[in-house]
Backbone bond lengths (Angstrom), bond angles and torsions (degrees), N, CA, C in turn:
res aa  C-N    CA-C-N  psi(-1)  N-CA   C-N-CA  omega(-1)  CA-C   N-CA-C  phi
1 M - - - 1.461 - - 1.521 108.73 -
2 P 1.313 118.93 104.01 1.472 120.65 -175.82 1.511 112.11 -75.00
3 F 1.320 115.94 145.23 1.453 121.86 175.37 1.521 108.41 -134.68
4 P 1.309 117.22 158.04 1.455 119.99 179.49 1.514 111.59 -57.45
5 D 1.341 115.78 153.26 1.462 119.90 -177.07 1.513 112.83 -57.31
6 H 1.357 116.04 -31.76 1.461 116.66 -175.32 1.512 112.73 -71.90
7 V 1.366 117.64 -12.63 1.456 119.17 179.30 1.512 110.80 -68.87
8 S 1.338 116.13 -38.41 1.454 119.50 -175.79 1.515 113.34 -92.70
9 S 1.296 118.68 -3.77 1.463 120.98 -178.13 1.511 110.72 -77.09
10 M 1.302 116.08 126.26 1.452 120.16 -178.08 1.520 111.68 -74.07
11 T 1.319 118.14 -13.03 1.458 120.70 178.98 1.515 111.50 -106.22
12 S 1.337 116.54 7.28 1.457 121.03 -176.40 1.516 110.99 -71.57
13 P 1.333 119.11 147.45 1.453 120.34 175.37 1.511 112.46 -70.23
14 T 1.342 118.66 -15.70 1.462 120.10 -179.48 1.506 112.46 -91.00
15 L 1.337 118.89 -10.54 1.455 121.17 179.29 1.516 108.73 -140.52
16 A 1.301 115.96 90.89 1.457 121.01 -178.01 1.517 109.62 -95.27
17 V 1.313 117.08 124.13 1.450 121.83 -177.95 1.516 109.22 -105.22
18 G 1.318 115.73 121.99 1.448 121.06 178.85 1.516 110.29 -102.49
19 P 1.317 117.43 -160.04 1.458 121.44 179.04 1.517 110.20 -60.94
20 L 1.317 116.14 138.11 1.448 120.38 -179.68 1.517 110.41 -73.46
21 P 1.348 118.26 137.27 1.454 120.60 178.17 1.517 110.74 -71.12
22 G 1.307 116.50 158.45 1.451 120.63 179.61 1.512 112.24 -73.35
23 A 1.329 115.25 164.26 1.459 120.52 -177.71 1.516 112.05 -69.29
24 G 1.353 117.12 -15.57 1.457 119.68 179.90 1.512 112.65 -59.48
25 N 1.322 117.85 -36.99 1.451 121.19 177.75 1.521 111.47 -63.45
26 I 1.322 116.95 -37.69 1.453 120.91 -179.80 1.525 110.04 -68.07
27 G 1.324 116.96 -38.43 1.464 119.70 176.50 1.514 111.42 -60.85
28 A 1.335 116.11 -43.20 1.463 120.30 177.47 1.520 110.74 -64.38
29 A 1.330 116.63 -37.32 1.463 120.33 179.22 1.524 110.81 -63.17
30 V 1.329 117.41 -40.89 1.466 120.85 179.05 1.527 110.46 -63.75
31 V 1.324 116.47 -43.63 1.462 120.20 179.07 1.522 110.93 -61.06
32 L 1.331 116.48 -45.52 1.462 120.36 179.47 1.531 111.27 -64.45
33 A 1.322 116.24 -39.61 1.468 119.68 179.34 1.524 110.83 -64.59
34 L 1.324 117.30 -40.21 1.460 120.34 178.45 1.527 111.18 -67.73
35 L 1.329 116.96 -39.17 1.461 119.90 175.85 1.522 110.74 -63.41
36 S 1.335 115.99 -39.78 1.458 120.42 176.68 1.522 111.16 -60.79
37 T 1.321 115.68 -43.99 1.460 120.40 178.96 1.524 110.90 -61.89
38 G 1.330 116.51 -40.11 1.460 120.12 176.99 1.521 112.20 -62.47
39 C 1.321 116.49 -39.61 1.469 120.47 177.67 1.522 111.07 -64.25
40 Y 1.324 116.85 -42.96 1.462 120.13 179.90 1.524 111.21 -65.82
41 A 1.333 116.86 -39.19 1.460 119.78 178.42 1.526 110.70 -65.13
42 T 1.349 116.81 -41.78 1.463 120.57 177.42 1.514 111.03 -62.18
43 S 1.327 116.19 -44.82 1.455 120.56 177.64 1.524 111.11 -60.55
44 A 1.326 115.68 -40.13 1.461 120.52 -179.31 1.519 111.00 -59.50
45 V 1.322 115.55 -49.66 1.457 120.39 -177.68 1.528 111.06 -64.29
46 L 1.324 117.50 -44.26 1.463 120.78 -177.79 1.527 111.71 -67.26
47 Q 1.324 117.03 -40.05 1.464 119.73 179.80 1.525 111.06 -61.68
48 E 1.312 116.24 -47.68 1.470 119.10 -179.38 1.520 111.32 -67.18
49 R 1.324 116.10 -37.83 1.478 120.67 179.69 1.513 110.93 -60.39
50 E 1.327 116.22 -45.17 1.457 119.79 -178.97 1.530 111.42 -73.24
51 A 1.329 117.02 -41.20 1.466 119.72 -179.08 1.522 111.22 -65.30
52 A 1.328 117.16 -35.06 1.463 120.84 -178.51 1.518 111.75 -68.21
53 R 1.311 117.94 -19.24 1.464 121.16 -179.30 1.525 112.82 -88.39
54 Q 1.315 117.00 -1.33 1.460 121.19 -179.05 1.526 109.69 -107.08
55 D 1.334 115.60 147.33 1.463 119.70 177.49 1.521 112.43 -106.47
56 A 1.337 116.83 6.33 1.468 121.11 179.94 1.524 109.59 -92.84
57 R 1.339 115.61 168.31 1.453 121.79 177.57 1.521 109.81 -136.03
58 G 1.341 115.05 166.12 1.452 120.42 175.06 1.515 112.81 61.36
59 A 1.343 115.72 -137.85 1.461 121.43 -177.25 1.524 111.60 -62.26
60 A 1.336 116.42 -34.72 1.460 119.88 179.58 1.526 111.19 -63.89
61 L 1.328 116.44 -37.46 1.459 120.37 177.87 1.520 110.75 -65.02
62 V 1.320 116.95 -45.46 1.461 120.78 179.09 1.526 110.32 -61.11
63 W 1.317 116.65 -41.21 1.474 121.04 -179.87 1.529 110.65 -61.52
64 R 1.320 116.47 -43.66 1.461 119.43 179.97 1.520 111.59 -68.25
65 L 1.324 115.85 -40.59 1.462 118.93 179.15 1.518 111.71 -63.95
66 A 1.325 116.43 -32.91 1.468 120.79 179.97 1.524 112.19 -64.25
67 H 1.312 116.82 -14.84 1.464 121.16 178.39 1.526 111.90 -101.90
68 R 1.325 116.65 9.78 1.457 121.67 179.90 1.531 110.18 -106.52
69 P 1.340 118.16 117.28 1.476 120.26 -178.96 1.531 113.42 -58.23
70 W 1.332 117.60 -37.21 1.460 119.82 -179.33 1.522 111.56 -67.00
71 W 1.327 116.62 -30.83 1.464 119.23 177.43 1.519 110.36 -67.94
72 W 1.318 116.91 -39.55 1.466 120.39 177.50 1.529 110.76 -66.97
73 L 1.333 115.90 -31.49 1.465 118.77 174.43 1.525 109.66 -63.98
74 A 1.337 116.98 -38.60 1.458 121.29 176.79 1.525 110.76 -63.37
75 V 1.321 116.80 -41.82 1.467 120.61 178.02 1.527 109.95 -62.27
76 A 1.342 115.93 -43.09 1.468 119.76 178.98 1.523 110.71 -62.72
77 A 1.337 116.50 -37.99 1.461 120.09 178.38 1.526 110.88 -65.53
78 T 1.328 116.64 -37.09 1.462 120.35 177.91 1.524 111.16 -64.27
79 V 1.330 115.99 -46.86 1.466 120.43 179.79 1.526 110.44 -62.66
80 T 1.325 116.04 -43.23 1.465 120.04 178.43 1.527 111.03 -62.59
81 G 1.334 115.93 -41.66 1.457 120.07 178.27 1.515 112.33 -61.31
82 A 1.338 116.33 -41.89 1.464 120.06 178.99 1.526 111.05 -64.08
83 A 1.331 116.17 -42.46 1.464 120.09 179.82 1.532 110.93 -63.96
84 L 1.322 116.39 -42.30 1.464 120.29 179.08 1.528 111.28 -66.06
85 H 1.329 116.78 -36.40 1.464 120.50 179.29 1.529 110.82 -65.35
86 I 1.322 115.79 -43.23 1.465 119.66 178.71 1.525 110.27 -65.55
87 A 1.349 116.20 -38.90 1.465 119.41 177.08 1.530 110.80 -63.03
88 A 1.327 116.49 -39.09 1.461 120.27 177.50 1.525 110.97 -63.68
89 L 1.327 116.50 -40.48 1.460 120.68 178.17 1.521 111.60 -65.43
90 A 1.316 117.21 -28.31 1.455 120.43 178.90 1.527 111.65 -72.17
91 L 1.340 116.92 -23.46 1.462 120.60 -175.07 1.520 114.39 -105.37
92 G 1.320 116.86 -28.89 1.458 119.60 -173.10 1.508 113.26 -126.53
93 P 1.312 117.24 166.94 1.465 121.38 -178.29 1.520 111.97 -66.74
94 L 1.311 115.19 144.53 1.459 121.81 178.08 1.518 111.10 -58.92
95 S 1.321 116.98 -38.03 1.458 121.61 -177.30 1.526 113.13 -71.91
96 L 1.319 118.04 -7.62 1.455 122.02 174.44 1.530 110.97 -104.67
97 V 1.328 116.79 -44.15 1.467 121.43 -174.59 1.522 112.03 -69.46
98 Q 1.331 116.97 -46.57 1.460 120.08 -172.58 1.529 114.15 -62.36
99 P 1.331 119.92 -44.14 1.472 119.09 -179.73 1.520 114.19 -60.95
100 L 1.326 118.24 -24.14 1.468 120.49 -179.42 1.525 111.95 -64.76
101 G 1.325 117.51 -17.01 1.462 120.75 -179.90 1.517 114.02 -63.09
102 V 1.334 117.93 -22.97 1.468 119.12 -179.34 1.525 111.33 -67.23
103 L 1.327 117.48 -15.49 1.462 120.53 -179.54 1.517 112.22 -70.64
104 V 1.323 118.61 -9.59 1.462 120.54 175.08 1.529 110.02 -57.01
105 L 1.330 116.41 -41.06 1.460 120.37 178.97 1.526 111.00 -59.73
106 V 1.336 116.31 -37.87 1.460 120.95 -178.13 1.525 110.82 -72.87
107 L 1.334 117.62 -46.67 1.457 120.99 -177.34 1.521 112.07 -68.83
108 A 1.331 117.12 -32.34 1.464 119.86 179.88 1.524 111.62 -68.48
109 L 1.317 117.65 -22.79 1.462 121.61 -177.23 1.532 112.31 -62.24
110 P 1.342 120.18 -58.70 1.473 118.72 179.28 1.523 112.96 -69.96
111 L 1.340 117.48 -32.20 1.467 119.09 178.63 1.520 110.96 -63.58
112 G 1.328 116.40 -45.72 1.456 120.00 179.04 1.514 111.80 -64.65
113 A 1.324 116.57 -38.19 1.456 120.24 179.27 1.525 110.86 -66.74
114 R 1.317 116.35 -38.18 1.469 119.92 -179.48 1.517 111.49 -64.87
115 L 1.322 115.95 -46.54 1.456 119.04 179.34 1.524 111.80 -68.80
116 G 1.332 116.28 -28.08 1.462 120.09 179.49 1.514 113.44 -85.36
117 G 1.330 117.54 -3.81 1.451 121.35 178.37 1.512 114.02 66.58
118 R 1.318 117.56 42.05 1.453 120.80 179.95 1.521 110.06 -136.74
119 V 1.295 116.23 175.63 1.463 122.64 -178.23 1.525 109.14 -106.48
120 V 1.311 116.53 135.61 1.460 120.96 175.85 1.523 108.73 -69.59
121 T 1.311 116.52 130.35 1.469 120.47 -176.96 1.529 111.80 -77.15
122 R 1.318 115.07 165.36 1.465 119.95 179.12 1.525 111.50 -63.66
123 G 1.323 116.51 -36.40 1.455 119.32 177.81 1.514 112.06 -63.19
124 Q 1.328 116.88 -38.29 1.456 120.94 177.43 1.525 111.37 -65.82
125 W 1.336 115.46 -43.40 1.460 118.64 179.37 1.518 111.49 -64.88
126 R 1.332 117.00 -36.76 1.470 119.45 178.53 1.526 111.25 -63.85
127 A 1.328 116.02 -42.36 1.465 119.69 178.92 1.524 110.46 -64.69
128 A 1.342 116.64 -42.70 1.462 120.48 179.19 1.526 111.02 -63.98
129 A 1.329 116.45 -41.46 1.464 120.13 179.21 1.523 111.04 -64.04
130 A 1.331 116.57 -37.18 1.464 119.95 178.41 1.524 110.63 -62.22
131 V 1.338 117.20 -39.98 1.462 120.75 179.13 1.526 110.46 -66.24
132 V 1.332 117.00 -47.28 1.470 120.82 -176.84 1.526 111.22 -64.31
133 L 1.320 116.65 -49.90 1.467 119.99 -178.22 1.529 110.95 -67.57
134 G 1.326 115.89 -40.49 1.457 119.17 179.07 1.511 112.25 -64.26
135 L 1.343 116.53 -43.38 1.462 119.97 179.40 1.524 110.93 -64.71
136 T 1.320 116.75 -39.21 1.467 120.35 177.03 1.519 111.03 -58.53
137 A 1.331 115.99 -42.01 1.466 119.96 178.87 1.527 111.20 -66.64
138 V 1.318 116.63 -42.16 1.470 120.44 179.74 1.523 110.72 -61.70
139 L 1.325 116.56 -39.54 1.463 120.39 -175.54 1.519 113.48 -74.50
140 T 1.341 117.58 -1.78 1.466 118.14 172.24 1.523 110.92 -66.25
141 L 1.340 116.72 -16.87 1.466 120.60 177.00 1.526 112.35 -84.14
142 A 1.326 117.11 -13.55 1.465 120.61 -173.82 1.524 111.39 -63.52
143 P 1.328 117.21 147.06 1.473 120.44 179.95 1.518 111.92 -67.38
144 H 1.321 115.59 144.86 1.457 121.23 177.08 1.526 111.80 -91.03
145 R 1.309 116.57 -20.85 1.459 121.98 178.12 1.522 108.41 -137.79
146 V 1.314 115.94 153.05 1.460 120.50 -174.94 1.518 110.80 -125.30
147 P 1.322 118.50 120.78 1.467 120.13 175.60 1.522 110.53 -73.93
148 P 1.341 118.12 130.10 1.466 119.30 176.16 1.520 110.79 -63.94
149 S 1.320 116.85 140.23 1.464 121.49 -175.71 1.522 111.00 -116.49
150 H 1.329 115.06 148.84 1.458 121.97 174.16 1.528 106.64 -133.50
151 L 1.314 115.72 108.57 1.459 121.61 -173.07 1.522 111.29 -110.60
152 A 1.321 115.03 135.95 1.459 120.13 176.63 1.527 109.88 -72.02
153 P 1.339 118.59 149.80 1.468 120.84 178.08 1.520 112.79 -54.16
154 S 1.333 117.33 -34.01 1.462 119.71 179.79 1.524 111.63 -63.15
155 V 1.338 116.98 -34.92 1.461 121.02 178.27 1.528 110.21 -67.87
156 I 1.331 116.25 -42.26 1.464 120.77 178.54 1.524 110.44 -61.82
157 L 1.311 116.40 -43.89 1.464 120.31 -179.83 1.522 110.89 -66.31
158 F 1.328 117.07 -37.77 1.463 120.48 176.93 1.527 110.37 -61.14
159 A 1.330 116.46 -44.77 1.461 120.62 178.42 1.523 110.59 -63.61
160 S 1.332 116.91 -39.09 1.468 120.82 179.55 1.517 111.24 -62.47
161 V 1.321 116.24 -42.65 1.470 120.36 179.31 1.528 109.81 -64.56
162 A 1.330 117.08 -41.17 1.460 120.52 179.66 1.522 111.51 -62.62
163 V 1.327 116.46 -44.12 1.467 120.45 179.54 1.520 110.68 -67.74
164 A 1.347 116.59 -43.27 1.463 119.88 178.76 1.521 111.09 -61.09
165 G 1.320 116.38 -41.26 1.458 120.18 178.06 1.526 111.75 -62.82
166 T 1.338 116.28 -40.33 1.463 120.18 178.08 1.520 111.30 -63.81
167 A 1.350 116.13 -46.55 1.467 120.43 -179.35 1.529 111.22 -63.72
168 L 1.330 116.88 -44.48 1.464 120.14 179.61 1.522 110.92 -65.33
169 G 1.325 116.64 -37.05 1.456 119.83 177.06 1.527 111.70 -62.16
170 L 1.332 116.49 -41.05 1.455 120.36 178.29 1.531 111.04 -66.91
171 V 1.335 116.72 -39.35 1.465 120.28 177.85 1.525 109.89 -63.48
172 G 1.324 116.49 -43.17 1.459 120.04 177.90 1.516 112.06 -62.98
173 L 1.336 116.80 -39.25 1.450 120.61 177.88 1.519 110.79 -64.32
174 A 1.343 116.24 -41.91 1.463 120.44 -179.82 1.526 111.47 -60.69
175 A 1.335 117.05 -33.36 1.461 120.90 -179.20 1.521 111.97 -65.49
176 H 1.322 117.49 -19.97 1.464 121.23 -178.73 1.524 112.12 -104.47
177 L 1.330 116.44 5.89 1.457 120.40 179.81 1.523 110.41 -106.65
178 A 1.306 116.00 155.15 1.463 121.04 179.18 1.524 109.37 -121.05
179 G 1.319 115.31 164.73 1.455 120.53 176.52 1.515 113.05 71.17
180 R 1.325 115.34 -146.55 1.461 120.84 -174.95 1.519 113.40 -75.05
181 A 1.321 117.52 -16.27 1.462 120.18 -176.31 1.521 111.58 -66.15
182 A 1.336 117.41 -39.04 1.465 120.73 -176.26 1.534 112.71 -60.91
183 P 1.349 120.22 -50.14 1.464 119.77 178.14 1.521 113.21 -60.41
184 V 1.337 116.85 -35.54 1.460 120.04 179.91 1.530 110.39 -65.76
185 V 1.325 116.81 -41.69 1.465 120.44 179.09 1.528 110.31 -67.36
186 R 1.339 117.39 -38.89 1.473 120.04 176.22 1.527 110.42 -63.79
187 A 1.321 116.63 -37.74 1.464 120.12 176.88 1.518 111.04 -63.99
188 A 1.326 117.11 -36.99 1.466 120.74 176.21 1.521 110.35 -63.92
189 A 1.345 116.88 -38.58 1.464 120.34 176.72 1.523 110.69 -64.50
190 A 1.343 116.55 -42.09 1.466 120.34 177.97 1.518 110.92 -62.26
191 A 1.334 116.53 -44.42 1.457 120.61 179.75 1.518 111.91 -63.55
192 T 1.331 116.95 -34.47 1.458 120.71 176.23 1.527 110.17 -60.55
193 C 1.329 115.69 -42.59 1.463 119.87 178.53 1.520 111.65 -67.14
194 F 1.322 116.96 -39.73 1.466 120.35 -179.85 1.524 111.51 -66.66
195 G 1.328 117.03 -43.38 1.455 119.84 177.40 1.517 111.81 -61.71
196 F 1.341 115.51 -39.61 1.466 120.59 176.54 1.527 110.32 -63.70
197 A 1.332 117.43 -40.43 1.462 121.27 179.81 1.529 110.90 -60.19
198 S 1.327 116.68 -42.24 1.465 119.50 178.72 1.525 111.27 -66.80
199 G 1.334 115.85 -38.44 1.459 119.02 177.11 1.515 111.87 -61.57
200 M 1.323 116.74 -44.34 1.461 120.31 178.56 1.533 111.18 -66.85
201 A 1.333 116.62 -33.89 1.462 119.76 177.70 1.526 110.46 -63.59
202 R 1.341 116.51 -42.66 1.478 118.61 177.89 1.519 110.91 -64.23
203 I 1.333 116.45 -41.76 1.465 119.92 178.99 1.522 110.51 -61.66
204 A 1.332 116.61 -39.18 1.464 120.64 -178.79 1.528 111.36 -66.96
205 V 1.347 117.08 -48.01 1.464 119.66 -174.01 1.519 112.70 -76.13
206 T 1.330 118.23 -20.09 1.465 120.17 178.37 1.525 112.21 -94.85
207 G 1.333 117.62 -4.27 1.450 120.67 179.27 1.512 113.78 71.74
208 A 1.348 116.98 23.38 1.458 120.45 -179.28 1.525 112.10 -71.57
209 A 1.331 116.69 -17.27 1.464 122.83 179.39 1.528 107.16 -152.89
210 P 1.332 118.54 169.17 1.470 119.83 178.19 1.527 111.63 -50.59
211 F 1.326 116.59 128.50 1.463 121.25 -172.44 1.521 112.70 -59.63
212 L 1.310 117.76 -48.35 1.459 120.18 -175.87 1.521 111.94 -61.78
213 L 1.325 117.32 -38.62 1.456 120.96 179.45 1.527 110.18 -64.93
214 A 1.332 116.72 -51.02 1.463 120.28 -178.11 1.524 111.65 -65.26
215 A 1.339 116.74 -40.82 1.468 119.97 -179.80 1.524 111.26 -65.20
216 A 1.331 116.91 -41.81 1.467 120.09 178.94 1.525 110.92 -63.14
217 L 1.321 116.95 -40.60 1.464 120.18 178.79 1.531 111.03 -68.55
218 A 1.329 116.72 -33.68 1.467 119.66 176.94 1.529 110.49 -63.36
219 V 1.332 116.29 -45.32 1.466 120.36 178.99 1.525 110.39 -64.39
220 L 1.336 116.67 -43.13 1.463 120.63 179.41 1.528 110.94 -61.25
221 G 1.320 116.76 -42.16 1.459 120.08 178.73 1.512 112.03 -63.93
222 A 1.341 116.48 -42.60 1.460 120.09 -179.51 1.529 111.68 -65.06
223 V 1.323 116.56 -44.51 1.472 120.49 -179.60 1.528 110.64 -65.25
224 S 1.330 116.71 -42.74 1.470 120.14 178.44 1.521 110.83 -62.35
225 G 1.330 116.45 -42.94 1.454 120.14 178.50 1.514 112.32 -63.01
226 L 1.332 116.13 -39.31 1.465 120.28 179.27 1.524 110.77 -61.75
227 G 1.324 116.89 -44.35 1.457 120.06 179.50 1.518 112.12 -64.65
228 L 1.321 116.95 -43.58 1.465 120.45 179.18 1.526 111.41 -65.58
229 A 1.329 116.61 -35.20 1.460 120.02 178.96 1.523 110.83 -63.92
230 Q 1.337 116.48 -38.90 1.464 119.17 179.99 1.520 110.61 -63.60
231 L 1.327 117.26 -38.71 1.464 120.48 177.24 1.529 110.49 -63.59
232 A 1.320 116.21 -40.05 1.464 119.85 179.71 1.522 110.86 -65.82
233 Y 1.338 117.03 -44.12 1.461 120.89 -178.18 1.524 111.95 -69.09
234 R 1.327 116.68 -35.17 1.460 120.50 -176.80 1.522 111.15 -63.15
235 N 1.313 117.66 -38.33 1.458 121.52 -175.94 1.523 114.23 -101.59
236 G 1.315 116.61 -13.45 1.464 117.94 -174.78 1.505 115.28 -130.35
237 G 1.365 117.62 13.61 1.449 118.79 -176.39 1.518 109.74 69.92
238 L 1.337 116.35 -159.33 1.463 119.19 -178.71 1.522 112.95 -111.30
239 G 1.341 117.56 -26.70 1.458 120.28 -171.79 1.509 115.28 -54.92
240 A 1.338 117.29 -69.53 1.470 120.84 -177.04 1.525 112.27 -65.25
241 P 1.350 119.90 -44.08 1.466 118.97 177.01 1.523 113.65 -60.59
242 L 1.338 116.97 -40.17 1.463 119.49 -179.92 1.521 110.94 -66.30
243 A 1.327 116.90 -42.85 1.463 120.10 177.46 1.526 110.63 -60.90
244 T 1.328 115.82 -41.00 1.468 120.23 178.77 1.516 110.96 -62.09
245 Q 1.319 116.89 -44.67 1.465 120.27 -179.46 1.523 111.24 -63.94
246 N 1.333 117.55 -40.88 1.458 120.30 -178.82 1.522 112.22 -66.31
247 L 1.323 116.98 -20.82 1.464 120.51 178.70 1.522 112.51 -95.11
248 V 1.330 117.25 -41.93 1.467 120.86 -175.35 1.526 111.65 -77.16
249 D 1.324 117.67 -37.82 1.461 121.34 -178.26 1.529 111.94 -54.05
250 P 1.352 119.40 -57.24 1.470 118.13 178.77 1.519 113.34 -64.60
251 L 1.333 117.28 -30.21 1.465 119.55 178.18 1.525 110.88 -62.59
252 V 1.338 116.34 -46.25 1.466 120.58 178.29 1.528 109.95 -62.60
253 A 1.333 116.45 -42.05 1.463 120.21 -179.90 1.525 110.95 -61.51
254 V 1.323 116.65 -41.21 1.473 120.16 179.22 1.525 110.01 -64.72
255 I 1.336 117.05 -42.28 1.467 119.99 178.61 1.526 110.47 -59.93
256 I 1.333 117.05 -44.00 1.459 120.51 178.83 1.526 110.30 -65.18
257 G 1.333 116.30 -42.24 1.457 119.88 -179.79 1.516 112.69 -61.15
258 V 1.321 116.33 -41.23 1.467 120.71 -177.06 1.524 111.56 -76.85
259 T 1.333 116.93 -48.43 1.466 119.93 -173.05 1.521 113.84 -81.15
260 L 1.321 117.10 -34.75 1.466 119.98 -175.25 1.523 112.46 -97.36
261 L 1.333 115.90 -41.14 1.464 120.13 -175.78 1.519 112.91 -98.04
262 G 1.324 117.73 -4.10 1.458 120.61 176.81 1.503 114.63 69.30
263 E 1.337 118.51 30.22 1.457 121.27 179.07 1.537 109.32 -75.96
264 P 1.332 117.68 120.62 1.473 120.70 -174.45 1.529 112.72 -84.46
265 L 1.321 117.79 116.20 1.455 121.31 175.14 1.526 110.30 -76.23
266 Q 1.325 115.70 152.93 1.466 121.79 -179.63 1.534 108.85 -90.40
267 L 1.327 117.02 81.46 1.465 122.27 -170.50 1.525 112.81 -94.10
268 T 1.318 116.82 63.33 1.456 120.39 171.24 1.527 108.25 -90.92
269 P 1.342 118.41 155.74 1.470 120.30 -178.87 1.530 113.40 -54.58
270 T 1.329 116.61 -42.39 1.461 119.91 -178.70 1.523 111.15 -65.39
271 R 1.330 116.44 -44.51 1.460 120.03 -179.99 1.526 111.58 -65.61
272 V 1.310 117.15 -39.93 1.466 120.35 179.70 1.522 110.52 -63.61
273 A 1.338 116.87 -43.75 1.468 120.57 179.10 1.526 110.73 -63.94
274 T 1.338 115.98 -43.29 1.466 120.18 178.77 1.523 110.97 -62.64
275 A 1.333 116.26 -42.79 1.456 120.80 -179.60 1.529 111.47 -65.85
276 A 1.321 117.25 -36.44 1.467 120.56 179.13 1.523 111.15 -63.47
277 I 1.323 116.05 -43.57 1.463 119.95 177.08 1.527 110.28 -64.93
278 G 1.349 115.97 -41.70 1.446 120.56 179.18 1.513 112.68 -63.56
279 L 1.336 116.16 -36.25 1.459 120.16 179.49 1.526 110.93 -64.09
280 V 1.326 116.55 -41.48 1.467 120.27 177.71 1.527 110.36 -62.07
281 A 1.338 116.61 -43.60 1.461 120.46 179.31 1.523 111.45 -64.10
282 T 1.334 116.64 -41.18 1.460 120.73 179.95 1.523 111.52 -64.36
283 I 1.325 116.20 -45.18 1.467 120.04 179.31 1.526 110.28 -61.61
284 T 1.328 116.68 -42.64 1.458 120.47 179.33 1.527 111.24 -61.93
285 G 1.330 116.29 -44.78 1.463 120.26 -179.55 1.513 112.85 -65.53
286 I 1.332 116.57 -45.00 1.467 120.35 179.84 1.521 110.25 -62.36
287 W 1.322 115.98 -43.96 1.468 119.38 -179.58 1.526 110.78 -61.34
288 A 1.336 116.93 -39.88 1.465 120.63 179.14 1.529 111.43 -66.94
289 L 1.335 116.50 -36.14 1.465 120.08 -178.17 1.523 113.23 -79.19
290 T 1.311 118.14 -7.76 1.467 120.04 -177.51 1.518 112.62 -124.89
291 R 1.318 117.75 18.97 1.452 120.38 177.78 1.519 110.54 -69.58
292 P 1.337 117.70 151.20 1.459 121.12 179.27 1.520 111.50 -68.78
293 P 1.361 117.63 164.20 1.457 121.64 -173.34 1.517 114.69 -57.74
294 H 1.336 119.97 -30.12 1.451 120.39 -177.45 1.516 112.52 -78.22
295 S 1.372 115.15 -5.55 1.458 119.49 -179.41 1.515 109.92 -77.85
296 P 1.356 118.73 156.11 1.456 121.29 175.99 1.516 112.87 -63.50
297 S 1.335 117.91 -20.82 1.469 120.31 -178.70 1.514 110.53 -63.98
298 P 1.357 119.70 136.79 1.448 122.43 -177.66 1.509 114.13 -74.98
299 L 1.308 119.50 -13.19 1.460 119.93 178.83 1.511 108.63 -111.75
300 A 1.347 117.07 120.23 1.449 119.57 -175.46 1.494 110.73 -131.19
301 A 1.325 115.38 158.41 1.450 121.25 -177.23 1.506 110.80 -102.75
302 T 1.343 115.58 147.68 1.452 119.43 179.79 1.503 113.91 -121.11
303 T 1.319 118.55 -49.44 1.461 119.78 -179.18 1.496 109.88 -165.43
304 G 1.342 120.20 167.66 1.450 120.60 176.46 1.492 113.59 156.22
305 S 1.348 116.55 -173.77 1.447 123.84 177.05 1.495 108.31 -141.88
306 S 1.313 117.97 154.74 1.450 120.47 -172.67 1.495 112.86 -132.57
307 G 1.365 116.27 146.68 1.451 123.32 172.62 1.493 109.39 -159.67
308 T 1.340 122.42 160.81 1.419 125.83 -179.71 1.495 109.63 -139.23
309 G 1.300 110.84 165.43 1.450 116.30 176.84 1.489 109.82 67.25
310 A 1.354 116.49 -124.22 1.442 121.09 -179.38 1.501 111.05 -61.16
311 G 1.308 118.08 -26.36 1.447 120.79 177.34 1.512 107.42 -128.35
312 Q 1.315 116.29 76.75 1.443 120.04 -172.36 1.514 110.49 -59.48
313 D 1.386 116.73 148.28 1.434 120.11 -170.92 1.504 112.02 -66.65
314 E 1.359 113.79 143.40 1.430 121.26 176.01 1.508 108.39 -119.86
315 C 1.345 116.51 128.78 1.444 119.26 -177.85 1.511 109.88 -147.33
316 R 1.319 115.43 168.01 1.444 120.21 175.33 1.519 108.04 -128.53
317 L 1.334 114.90 131.80 1.445 120.99 178.84 1.517 108.27 -122.82
318 R 1.295 115.51 155.97 1.447 118.86 175.03 1.509 108.93 -120.97
319 I 1.340 115.61 122.28 1.450 121.71 -179.89 1.522 107.91 -94.98
320 T 1.298 116.18 123.32 1.458 121.21 -175.68 1.517 109.65 -120.39
321 D 1.328 116.08 130.45 1.445 117.96 179.97 1.524 110.34 -86.28
322 E 1.337 116.10 179.21 1.453 119.65 -173.45 1.521 113.30 -69.64
323 E 1.344 117.54 -17.24 1.455 120.05 177.96 1.507 111.98 -90.84
324 G 1.343 117.74 -3.75 1.449 120.27 177.58 1.521 113.52 98.29
325 N 1.346 118.63 -4.63 1.462 120.39 175.49 1.511 108.36 -74.19
326 S 1.334 117.79 151.16 1.459 117.83 -175.10 1.499 111.75 -145.94
327 T 1.307 113.70 151.71 1.455 122.07 167.79 1.493 106.20 -134.47
328 G 1.325 117.82 146.65 1.463 119.67 -175.95 1.496 111.87 -104.45
329 V 1.299 114.99 156.62 1.448 121.06 172.11 1.503 107.22 -133.05
330 G 1.326 117.37 143.19 1.462 120.05 178.24 1.495 109.97 -137.37
331 R 1.332 117.76 139.25 1.450 119.93 -179.07 1.507 108.61 -116.76
């Protein structure tokens, strides 16, 4: 994502770098991000649990769920998760906080199994372990300190146009594709919007740019991503689109963090090699945890919607054991 030369200049009037904050803020950001992920996973499991007990659809389903205390607990968990995520973005780098969101898939696994009264299989644990270990390796590249940024509105608008152009280009490409490729490309467009939304949320809460401008763009990105995600899920199920979103969303956020906010990655040869191996493990684990029900993988996706950052992703997954019994989770 190209930006004008003055965006990356440390002496530029549009990006003033002051004293670097201590690593303590980043530690707090990680804790808040993990708590946020736990809230989203809890909400996911409760939403699917309550929805699965209803035989209505559409508005009737929403009406019935509105009378279920556990469903309102799920809503409260979602709101709490969003607040914690924004708080994490206020304290830590976007390129560190955003990738932690993929752990929702991991945390929802034992929670869904517990509520469903079943045992998590070895295959499920292997996939979850691949995500956790792989993500840990990838995050060795994350910055340890974050330079405060001050961005001119023109820079924010330039970034918005670049992201919008990328998302529209992907949507246009999807219109010319057939089969499973089209939903995956639409999911990539949705993830681009979600990653942008989180970037704008960090800019808003850190005061790097006018708050109203950044906040409005964050909401616009989240809403656009939500709509694109529904198109992807409608034609492609949840498995491949969800896996795509979990991979592209943090990637876009990292690009924004590095190019726009000046977050310095730790690019030593050893760290890069470790991160590359970790990325392969993470992709493998996520793909296994989001395979469709007919796949040999015990964790499959059924339906849902996704968002990050200011509009953290919401999805529904169905966890199926080796005997074919299932309980769903939705985030």
